[in-house]
C-alpha positions, 0 to 999 in steps of 0.5 A: 706174061699177060696181066689182067685186063678188061674189055670194054666198049671202044676198045679191039676184040680180045687179041692175046697170045698164050705163051708155052715156055720151057721156063714156066713157073710151075703150078700145082697140076693134077697130073704133075706137069708144069703149068702157067697162069698166063693172064685174066680179062673181063668182058661184057657179054649180052644173053643171047649173043655169042663171044668167039676167040681165035688164040695164037701161039708163039710155039712150034708145036701143036696145042690142044685147047679145053675149057672149063666153064661155071656160072658162079665161080672161076674153074681152077687148074684142078677142074675138068677141062674138055672141048665142050663145057657149059656154054662154052666149047672149042672148035676149029681152034676157036673158042666160043661161048654163046649165052642163052637168051634167058641167062639171068645170073651177073656173071659167066666164068671161063677158063681155058687151057692150052696143053703142048707136049714134049714135054708136057705144059699147060698155060690158062686163061681166065674170062670172067664175063660181065652178063650185060642186059642192053636196052633201046626204046623210044619216048613211046612204043607208038609215035603218032605224028601230025602232018605239017607239025615238026617232031623229033624222037630220039632213042635212050640206050642203056646197060645193066652194066653202066654206060653204053653207046652205039656205033650205028643205027638201022630201021626195017622200012622207010618213014612217012614222006618227011620224016628222016631216020638218022642212022649215027643218032637214031633220031626220027625227025622232021614233019610228015607232009602226008597222011600215013596209016600207022606201021611197025618199024624195027630200030636195030642199034649196033653197040660199040663194044667187044665183041660187037653186039646189037639190041633192037626194039619195035614201034609203031609210026604214023602220021595223021592230018591235024584235027579241028578243035571242037566245042560243044554246045548244049541249048536248053529251054527254061523254065521247062514246058514254057518253050522249046528249042530247035536243037538240043546240042551241036558241036562247033570249031573251037571260036565260032562267033555267037549272034542274034538275029531280028527275029530272035534266033541264036546263030552261032557259025551260021547255023541257027537256033529257034525258041519257040514258046509253049502254045496258050492254053485256057489259063496261060499264054507264053512268051519268049525272053531272050538267050543267056548268050547273045554275043562273043565266041564259043571256046569251050563246051558251053550251055546256052539258055532260052529263057520264057515267061508265062502270064494268065490268059482270064480277063480281069473282072472287077466286082463292086459290092454295096450294102442295101438296107432291107425293107421295112415293116408298115402296120400290123397284122393281127394274129387271126389274118393268118389262116390255116 
């Protein structure tokens, strides 16, 4: 007699012997024949994978195999048995179950019946499949590395039915120079030595399950030269209309040094910007005062202002006002002196 068992990751492939004996304990049968319930087991199976078993017998008689499968419960001895049932079939003395990739239920049930003649006897073995969905992933689907920078990317395995481990890993193509693939852990590590355009890689994990199963993932890996960190410096004249600057904005490497020349030009990393006062008018003249930043380094995006002033163009006039006494009247004129 066989007892219930479970096939887990790391255990051998299912090897059981169906024993048909004349002294079998009789079970109810639709045909009235003696039957023996042999045993059960539980197996993890992934959608899209196939489980195969070739039972052996210690009976010198021909034994016919039939199956009855179900998605919601285990078929009993009174169920309909045949060479094909659901996703299970019998061919060449082997029993197989091929779950489709879209199978979504948590279990699949299989009852195997062995039948001998003279006398007619039945033995049953029941297999419960825990439908496991496995996944393989890396920290990102796109692994972009910088030449000369050490990296390490480790894969993660998961299963809907608990922990799962892998016996080995493989990758579809060679990695950029300087990067290595560990076939025992699936890790990608190292420091790229030259730039490479991004390309797709398929990583396959061979799981430590019985039956053996695989899971795959596709990632993109590329290597680029290191990019220099930069800052944008914006130049502005203030107040508007009092003058102009020769550049509106320039991108400099982070840490660029700032200095001012004797002619008033502002220089950053060897590139100079000049401040020019507006042309004089009949009313005003304009002058450059100075820059808002004259030393140090550029560590972030920065605005530097050129300050200007103006003054009146007219000469100052001094006006002196003095009081003058009005002329006095001397003598008298008779009225008739005035002629019409």
